[in-house]
C-alpha positions in Angstrom: 112.9 123.5 90.1 111.8 127.0 89.8 109.7 128.8 92.5 106.2 128.7 91.0 105.8 125.3 89.7 106.8 124.5 93.6 103.9 126.4 95.1 101.9 124.9 91.9 102.9 121.5 92.6 101.9 122.1 96.2 98.5 124.0 95.6 97.5 121.0 93.7 99.0 118.6 96.7 96.8 120.4 98.9 93.8 120.2 96.3 94.2 116.2 96.7 94.8 116.0 100.6 91.0 118.3 100.7 89.1 116.1 98.2 91.3 112.8 99.9 89.3 114.0 103.0 85.5 115.1 101.9 85.0 112.1 98.6 86.9 110.0 100.3 86.9 106.6 98.8 84.9 108.9 96.1 88.2 110.0 95.2 89.6 107.3 93.0 86.6 106.1 91.1 86.9 109.9 90.1 90.3 110.1 89.6 90.0 106.7 87.0 88.3 108.4 85.8 89.8 111.8 84.8 92.7 108.9 84.2 90.1 106.9 81.1 88.9 110.1 79.2 92.6 112.1 79.2 94.1 108.9 78.0 90.7 109.1 75.1 91.1 112.8 74.7 95.1 111.9 74.2 94.5 109.4 71.6 92.1 111.4 69.5 94.8 113.6 69.6 97.7 111.8 68.3 94.9 110.0 65.8 94.3 113.5 64.3 97.8 114.5 64.1 98.8 110.8 62.5 100.2 108.6 64.8 97.8 106.3 64.5 99.2 103.2 67.2 100.1 105.0 69.3 96.7 106.7 69.7 95.4 103.1 69.8 97.0 102.3 72.7 95.4 104.9 74.2 92.5 105.0 73.0 91.8 101.5 74.0 93.5 102.0 77.5 91.5 104.7 78.2 88.3 103.1 77.4 89.3 100.2 79.8 90.2 102.5 82.5 86.3 104.2 82.6 84.9 100.9 81.8 86.7 98.1 83.6 88.2 100.7 86.8 85.6 100.0 89.2 87.2 96.5 88.8 91.2 97.5 89.8 90.3 100.6 91.9 91.5 98.2 94.8 95.4 97.2 92.6 95.4 101.2 91.5 95.5 101.5 95.0 97.8 99.2 96.4 100.6 100.1 93.3 100.2 103.6 94.3 100.8 103.2 97.7 103.6 101.0 96.8 105.0 104.4 94.4 104.1 106.7 97.4 106.3 103.8 99.9 109.2 104.0 96.8 109.3 107.2 96.5 109.5 108.5 100.6 112.2 105.6 100.5 114.6 107.0 97.9 113.9 110.8 99.4 114.4 109.6 102.4 117.9 108.0 101.1 118.2 110.3 98.9 118.5 113.4 101.8 120.2 111.2 104.8 123.1 110.1 102.3 123.8 113.8 100.9 121.5 116.3 102.1 122.0 115.9 106.3 125.8 116.5 106.5 126.4 119.2 108.8 122.5 120.4 109.0 121.3 122.0 112.0 118.0 119.6 114.2 115.8 122.4 113.4 116.7 122.1 109.7 116.8 118.1 109.2 113.8 117.9 111.2 112.7 120.1 107.5 114.5 117.7 105.2 113.4 114.6 106.5 109.3 115.5 107.1 108.9 115.8 103.7 109.9 111.8 102.7 108.9 110.8 106.3 105.1 111.7 105.6 105.2 110.0 102.1 106.4 107.1 103.2 103.1 107.5 105.5 100.9 108.5 103.2 101.7 105.2 101.7 101.3 103.0 104.5 98.2 104.3 105.2 97.4 103.5 101.7 98.2 99.9 101.7 95.3 99.6 104.5 92.5 101.1 102.3 89.5 99.1 103.7 88.1 102.0 105.9 87.3 105.2 105.2 89.4 106.7 107.8 92.6 105.7 105.9 91.4 108.6 103.2 90.9 110.8 106.3 94.6 110.2 107.4 95.8 110.1 103.8 94.3 113.8 103.2 95.3 115.0 106.7 99.3 114.1 105.9 99.1 114.8 101.6 97.7 118.1 103.1 100.6 118.2 105.1 103.0 117.8 102.8 100.9 120.7 99.7 102.1 122.8 103.6 106.0 121.8 104.0 106.3 122.5 100.0 104.5 125.4 100.4 107.0 126.8 102.7 109.5 125.7 101.4 108.5 126.7 98.5 108.0 130.4 99.7 111.4 130.4 102.1 113.1 130.0 99.0 114.0 133.3 96.9 
């Protein structure tokens, strides 16, 4: 990835962490609405480009997410938690298997910190019944964004 892409990704990660800490549970509702509206807009664009089957699918899924998203928020959080856990575990495996050979201690800590934080975020999201979970998840997300930003700024 280019340095500018990493910086943008880090800034968005930090912003999501701040929103998680401030908005807590409402963040998921806002996210579901944004996803639904985005799917409807993409469906309309596909419809204008005469790609009718894909447009219909996007429009229907967007409408379902907006109208019934509130009832599936819990399932979405568990799916997101599982996804984040899987990404964290796979990244940790990749780091241990390929990147930790002949690496100094502090560099190994830098390499392992991001997947470990990702795993912690996934575990915290699995226990999403209390507002403190969103604060903790936001805190870890901000830390992960900060590490991404430090990594990007350290690149040539």
